[in-house]
KEPA-395791 format. One record per residue: residue number from 1; x, z negated, y negated of N, C-alpha, C in turn. Coordinates in nm, 2 decimals. Example, Ala and Ser with C-alpha at 12.3 -4.5 7.8 and 13.67 -1.06 7.14 Angstrom:
BEGIN
R  1  1.32  -0.78  0.57  1.23  -0.78  0.45  1.32  -0.78  0.33 .
R  2  1.28  -0.71  0.22  1.37  -0.71  0.11  1.29  -0.79  0.00 .
***
This chain:
BEGIN
R  1  -2.78  0.34  0.08  -2.69  0.26  0.01  -2.56  0.25  0.10 .
R  2  -2.45  0.28  0.04  -2.33  0.28  0.12  -2.26  0.14  0.11 .
R  3  -2.19  0.11  0.22  -2.11  -0.01  0.22  -1.96  0.03  0.25 .
R  4  -1.87  -0.07  0.25  -1.73  -0.04  0.28  -1.69  -0.10  0.41 .
R  5  -1.61  -0.02  0.48  -1.55  -0.06  0.61  -1.40  -0.07  0.59 .
R  6  -1.34  -0.17  0.64  -1.20  -0.19  0.63  -1.14  -0.13  0.76 .
R  7  -1.04  -0.04  0.74  -0.98  0.02  0.86  -0.83  -0.02  0.86 .
R  8  -0.78  -0.06  0.97  -0.64  -0.10  0.98  -0.57  -0.02  1.10 .
R  9  -0.46  0.04  1.07  -0.38  0.10  1.17  -0.28  0.01  1.22 .
R  10  -0.28  -0.02  1.35  -0.19  -0.12  1.41  -0.12  -0.06  1.53 .
R  11  0.00  -0.11  1.56  0.08  -0.07  1.67  0.01  -0.13  1.80 .
R  12  0.01  -0.05  1.90  -0.06  -0.09  2.03  0.04  -0.17  2.11 .
R  13  0.06  -0.30  2.06  0.15  -0.39  2.13  0.09  -0.53  2.13 .
R  14  0.13  -0.61  2.22  0.08  -0.75  2.24  0.09  -0.83  2.12 .
R  15  -0.02  -0.89  2.08  -0.02  -0.98  1.96  -0.05  -0.92  1.83 .
R  16  -0.04  -0.79  1.82  -0.06  -0.73  1.68  -0.20  -0.75  1.63 .
R  17  -0.30  -0.74  1.71  -0.44  -0.76  1.67  -0.46  -0.90  1.62 .
R  18  -0.40  -1.00  1.69  -0.40  -1.14  1.65  -0.34  -1.16  1.51 .
R  19  -0.23  -1.08  1.48  -0.17  -1.10  1.35  -0.26  -1.05  1.24 .
R  20  -0.33  -0.94  1.26  -0.43  -0.90  1.16  -0.54  -1.00  1.14 .
R  21  -0.59  -1.05  1.25  -0.70  -1.15  1.24  -0.65  -1.28  1.17 .
R  22  -0.52  -1.32  1.20  -0.47  -1.44  1.13  -0.46  -1.42  0.98 .
R  23  -0.41  -1.31  0.94  -0.40  -1.28  0.79  -0.54  -1.29  0.73 .
R  24  -0.64  -1.23  0.79  -0.78  -1.24  0.74  -0.83  -1.38  0.73 .
R  25  -0.81  -1.45  0.84  -0.85  -1.59  0.85  -0.79  -1.68  0.74 .
R  26  -0.66  -1.66  0.72  -0.59  -1.74  0.62  -0.63  -1.71  0.48 .
R  27  -0.70  -1.60  0.46  -0.74  -1.56  0.33  -0.90  -1.56  0.31 .
R  28  -0.96  -1.63  0.40  -1.11  -1.65  0.40  -1.19  -1.52  0.40 .
R  29  -1.14  -1.42  0.48  -1.21  -1.29  0.49  -1.28  -1.30  0.63 .
R  30  -1.41  -1.31  0.63  -1.49  -1.32  0.75  -1.52  -1.19  0.81 .
R  31  -1.50  -1.18  0.94  -1.53  -1.06  1.02  -1.67  -1.07  1.07 .
R  32  -1.75  -0.96  1.04  -1.89  -0.96  1.09  -1.90  -0.86  1.20 .
R  33  -1.82  -0.76  1.21  -1.82  -0.67  1.32  -1.69  -0.60  1.33 .
R  34  -1.65  -0.55  1.45  -1.53  -0.47  1.46  -1.54  -0.38  1.57 .
R  35  -1.46  -0.28  1.56  -1.44  -0.17  1.67  -1.29  -0.14  1.67 .
R  36  -1.24  -0.14  1.80  -1.10  -0.11  1.82  -1.09  0.01  1.91 .
R  37  -1.02  0.11  1.86  -1.00  0.23  1.95  -0.85  0.24  1.96 .
R  38  -0.80  0.28  2.08  -0.65  0.29  2.09  -0.61  0.43  2.14 .
R  39  -0.48  0.45  2.11  -0.40  0.56  2.17  -0.29  0.49  2.24 .
R  40  -0.19  0.57  2.29  -0.08  0.51  2.36  0.00  0.42  2.27 .
R  41  0.02  0.46  2.14  0.11  0.39  2.05  0.04  0.31  1.94 .
R  42  -0.08  0.36  1.90  -0.14  0.30  1.79  -0.29  0.27  1.82 .
R  43  -0.34  0.18  1.74  -0.49  0.15  1.75  -0.55  0.16  1.61 .
R  44  -0.68  0.19  1.61  -0.75  0.20  1.48  -0.85  0.09  1.49 .
R  45  -0.84  -0.01  1.40  -0.93  -0.13  1.40  -1.02  -0.11  1.28 .
R  46  -1.15  -0.10  1.31  -1.25  -0.08  1.20  -1.33  -0.21  1.19 .
R  47  -1.34  -0.26  1.07  -1.40  -0.40  1.05  -1.50  -0.39  0.94 .
R  48  -1.61  -0.47  0.96  -1.70  -0.50  0.85  -1.68  -0.64  0.82 .
R  49  -1.63  -0.67  0.70  -1.60  -0.80  0.65  -1.67  -0.84  0.53 .
R  50  -1.68  -0.97  0.50  -1.75  -1.01  0.38  -1.68  -0.97  0.25 .
R  51  -1.55  -0.95  0.25  -1.48  -0.91  0.13  -1.38  -0.80  0.16 .
R  52  -1.43  -0.68  0.17  -1.34  -0.57  0.21  -1.23  -0.54  0.12 .
R  53  -1.24  -0.55  -0.01  -1.13  -0.52  -0.11  -1.02  -0.63  -0.09 .
R  54  -1.06  -0.75  -0.08  -0.97  -0.86  -0.06  -0.90  -0.85  0.08 .
R  55  -0.97  -0.81  0.18  -0.91  -0.79  0.31  -0.81  -0.68  0.31 .
R  56  -0.84  -0.57  0.24  -0.74  -0.46  0.23  -0.62  -0.50  0.16 .
R  57  -0.64  -0.58  0.05  -0.52  -0.62  -0.03  -0.43  -0.72  0.04 .
R  58  -0.49  -0.82  0.11  -0.40  -0.91  0.18  -0.34  -0.85  0.30 .
R  59  -0.40  -0.76  0.37  -0.34  -0.70  0.48  -0.22  -0.61  0.44 .
R  60  -0.25  -0.53  0.33  -0.14  -0.45  0.27  -0.02  -0.53  0.23 .
R  61  -0.04  -0.65  0.17  0.07  -0.74  0.13  0.15  -0.79  0.25 .
R  62  0.08  -0.79  0.37  0.15  -0.83  0.49  0.20  -0.72  0.58 .
R  63  0.21  -0.60  0.52  0.27  -0.49  0.59  0.18  -0.40  0.68 .
R  64  0.05  -0.42  0.67  -0.04  -0.34  0.75  -0.09  -0.22  0.67 .
R  65  -0.10  -0.10  0.73  -0.16  0.02  0.67  -0.31  0.01  0.68 .
R  66  -0.37  0.01  0.56  -0.52  -0.01  0.56  -0.58  0.09  0.47 .
R  67  -0.72  0.11  0.48  -0.79  0.19  0.39  -0.94  0.14  0.40 .
R  68  -1.01  0.17  0.29  -1.15  0.14  0.28  -1.23  0.28  0.30 .
R  69  -1.34  0.27  0.38  -1.42  0.39  0.41  -1.56  0.36  0.37 .
R  70  -1.63  0.46  0.31  -1.77  0.45  0.29  -1.84  0.47  0.42 .
R  71  -1.93  0.37  0.45  -2.01  0.38  0.58  -2.15  0.34  0.54 .
R  72  -2.24  0.35  0.64  -2.38  0.31  0.63  -2.40  0.20  0.73 .
R  73  -2.47  0.09  0.69  -2.51  -0.01  0.78  -2.66  0.00  0.78 .
R  74  -2.72  0.03  0.90  -2.86  0.06  0.91  -2.92  -0.05  1.00 .
R  75  -3.04  -0.09  0.95  -3.12  -0.19  1.02  -3.22  -0.11  1.11 .
R  76  -3.21  -0.14  1.24  -3.30  -0.07  1.34  -3.38  -0.18  1.41 .
R  77  -3.51  -0.16  1.43  -3.59  -0.25  1.50  -3.55  -0.26  1.65 .
R  78  -3.57  -0.38  1.70  -3.55  -0.40  1.85  -3.67  -0.34  1.92 .
R  79  -3.67  -0.21  1.95  -3.77  -0.14  2.02  -3.71  -0.03  2.09 .
R  80  -3.75  -0.01  2.22  -3.70  0.09  2.30  -3.71  0.23  2.23 .
R  81  -3.60  0.30  2.22  -3.60  0.44  2.17  -3.59  0.44  2.01 .
R  82  -3.58  0.33  1.94  -3.58  0.34  1.80  -3.45  0.40  1.75 .
R  83  -3.33  0.37  1.81  -3.21  0.43  1.77  -3.21  0.58  1.80 .
R  84  -3.25  0.61  1.91  -3.26  0.75  1.95  -3.34  0.83  1.86 .
R  85  -3.46  0.78  1.82  -3.55  0.85  1.73  -3.48  0.87  1.59 .
R  86  -3.41  0.76  1.54  -3.34  0.77  1.42  -3.23  0.88  1.42 .
R  87  -3.16  0.88  1.53  -3.05  0.98  1.54  -3.10  1.12  1.55 .
R  88  -3.22  1.14  1.61  -3.28  1.27  1.61  -3.32  1.32  1.47 .
R  89  -3.37  1.23  1.39  -3.40  1.26  1.25  -3.28  1.31  1.18 .
R  90  -3.17  1.23  1.19  -3.05  1.28  1.12  -3.00  1.41  1.17 .
R  91  -3.00  1.43  1.30  -2.95  1.56  1.36  -3.04  1.67  1.31 .
R  92  -3.17  1.65  1.31  -3.26  1.76  1.27  -3.24  1.80  1.12 .
R  93  -3.17  1.71  1.04  -3.14  1.74  0.90  -3.00  1.77  0.88 .
R  94  -2.93  1.81  0.99  -2.79  1.86  0.98  -2.69  1.75  0.96 .
R  95  -2.72  1.63  0.99  -2.62  1.52  0.97  -2.56  1.49  1.11 .
R  96  -2.43  1.50  1.11  -2.35  1.46  1.23  -2.30  1.32  1.22 .
R  97  -2.30  1.24  1.33  -2.25  1.11  1.34  -2.10  1.12  1.38 .
R  98  -2.01  1.08  1.30  -1.87  1.08  1.34  -1.83  0.97  1.43 .
R  99  -1.88  0.85  1.40  -1.87  0.73  1.49  -1.97  0.63  1.45 .
R  100  -1.99  0.53  1.54  -2.09  0.43  1.53  -2.06  0.31  1.62 .
R  101  -2.09  0.19  1.57  -2.08  0.07  1.65  -2.18  -0.03  1.60 .
R  102  -2.20  -0.13  1.69  -2.31  -0.23  1.66  -2.26  -0.34  1.56 .
R  103  -2.36  -0.40  1.50  -2.34  -0.51  1.41  -2.46  -0.61  1.43 .
R  104  -2.43  -0.73  1.45  -2.54  -0.83  1.47  -2.52  -0.94  1.36 .
R  105  -2.61  -0.94  1.27  -2.60  -1.04  1.16  -2.71  -1.13  1.13 .
R  106  -2.83  -1.09  1.18  -2.95  -1.18  1.16  -3.02  -1.22  1.28 .
R  107  -3.00  -1.16  1.39  -3.06  -1.20  1.52  -3.20  -1.14  1.54 .
R  108  -3.26  -1.10  1.43  -3.40  -1.04  1.44  -3.40  -0.89  1.46 .
R  109  -3.31  -0.83  1.39  -3.31  -0.68  1.39  -3.17  -0.64  1.44 .
R  110  -3.16  -0.53  1.50  -3.03  -0.47  1.54  -2.98  -0.39  1.42 .
R  111  -2.85  -0.39  1.40  -2.79  -0.31  1.30  -2.68  -0.22  1.36 .
R  112  -2.66  -0.11  1.30  -2.55  -0.02  1.34  -2.47  0.02  1.22 .
R  113  -2.34  0.03  1.24  -2.25  0.08  1.14  -2.23  0.23  1.18 .
R  114  -2.24  0.32  1.08  -2.22  0.46  1.11  -2.15  0.53  1.00 .
R  115  -2.07  0.62  1.04  -2.00  0.72  0.94  -2.06  0.85  0.98 .
R  116  -2.12  0.91  0.88  -2.18  1.04  0.90  -2.10  1.15  0.83 .
R  117  -2.12  1.27  0.87  -2.05  1.39  0.82  -2.08  1.40  0.67 .
R  118  -2.20  1.36  0.63  -2.24  1.36  0.49  -2.32  1.23  0.46 .
R  119  -2.24  1.13  0.42  -2.30  1.00  0.40  -2.41  1.00  0.29 .
R  120  -2.39  1.08  0.19  -2.49  1.09  0.08  -2.62  1.14  0.13 .
R  121  -2.62  1.25  0.20  -2.74  1.31  0.26  -2.81  1.22  0.36 .
R  122  -2.72  1.15  0.44  -2.78  1.05  0.53  -2.85  0.94  0.46 .
R  123  -2.79  0.89  0.35  -2.86  0.79  0.27  -3.00  0.84  0.22 .
R  124  -3.00  0.96  0.17  -3.13  1.01  0.12  -3.23  1.02  0.24 .
R  125  -3.19  1.07  0.35  -3.28  1.08  0.47  -3.33  0.94  0.51 .
R  126  -3.24  0.85  0.52  -3.27  0.71  0.56  -3.37  0.65  0.46 .
R  127  -3.35  0.67  0.34  -3.44  0.61  0.23  -3.58  0.68  0.25 .
R  128  -3.58  0.81  0.27  -3.71  0.88  0.28  -3.79  0.84  0.39 .
R  129  -3.73  0.80  0.50  -3.81  0.76  0.62  -3.83  0.60  0.62 .
R  130  -3.78  0.54  0.52  -3.81  0.39  0.51  -3.73  0.30  0.59 .
R  131  -3.61  0.34  0.63  -3.52  0.25  0.70  -3.43  0.18  0.60 .
R  132  -3.41  0.05  0.62  -3.32  -0.03  0.53  -3.18  -0.01  0.56 .
R  133  -3.10  -0.01  0.46  -2.95  -0.01  0.47  -2.91  -0.14  0.40 .
R  134  -2.79  -0.18  0.43  -2.73  -0.30  0.37  -2.61  -0.27  0.29 .
R  135  -2.59  -0.33  0.17  -2.48  -0.31  0.09  -2.37  -0.42  0.12 .
R  136  -2.25  -0.41  0.06  -2.15  -0.51  0.08  -2.20  -0.64  0.02 .
R  137  -2.28  -0.64  -0.09  -2.33  -0.76  -0.15  -2.42  -0.83  -0.06 .
R  138  -2.50  -0.76  0.01  -2.60  -0.82  0.11  -2.52  -0.87  0.23 .
R  139  -2.42  -0.79  0.28  -2.35  -0.83  0.40  -2.27  -0.96  0.38 .
R  140  -2.21  -0.97  0.26  -2.12  -1.09  0.24  -2.20  -1.22  0.24 .
R  141  -2.33  -1.21  0.23  -2.41  -1.34  0.24  -2.44  -1.39  0.38 .
R  142  -2.40  -1.31  0.48  -2.42  -1.35  0.62  -2.31  -1.43  0.67 .
***
């Protein structure tokens, strides 16, 4: 099951990240997880939010360049080696991980956000091995 990630391109300058967060706050868009990668001039802010479409809309209205990306939110048990075992299964089935970052939403299980080279194939593999994924509908309830 795919979910949506909100991505925002921001200038790498003091206060710009705060401006993004302020727009989201004023519009009741809750951030559940984020990842920020930078270059010399720009940053790429990846967000899992409770209302991705609304987040995209309000940020665009405030002059931010945004996009929505299909991603997978995978629930992984808190057990040594469980993430590594999961990644081995994907790799053995020809699925490459483009990026990944953590998400903590229920305190009992670990979750990761990942973008795969083939999200649809990754979904099938994940379903076949019995690992749970979360949709935007499920995420917005946290």
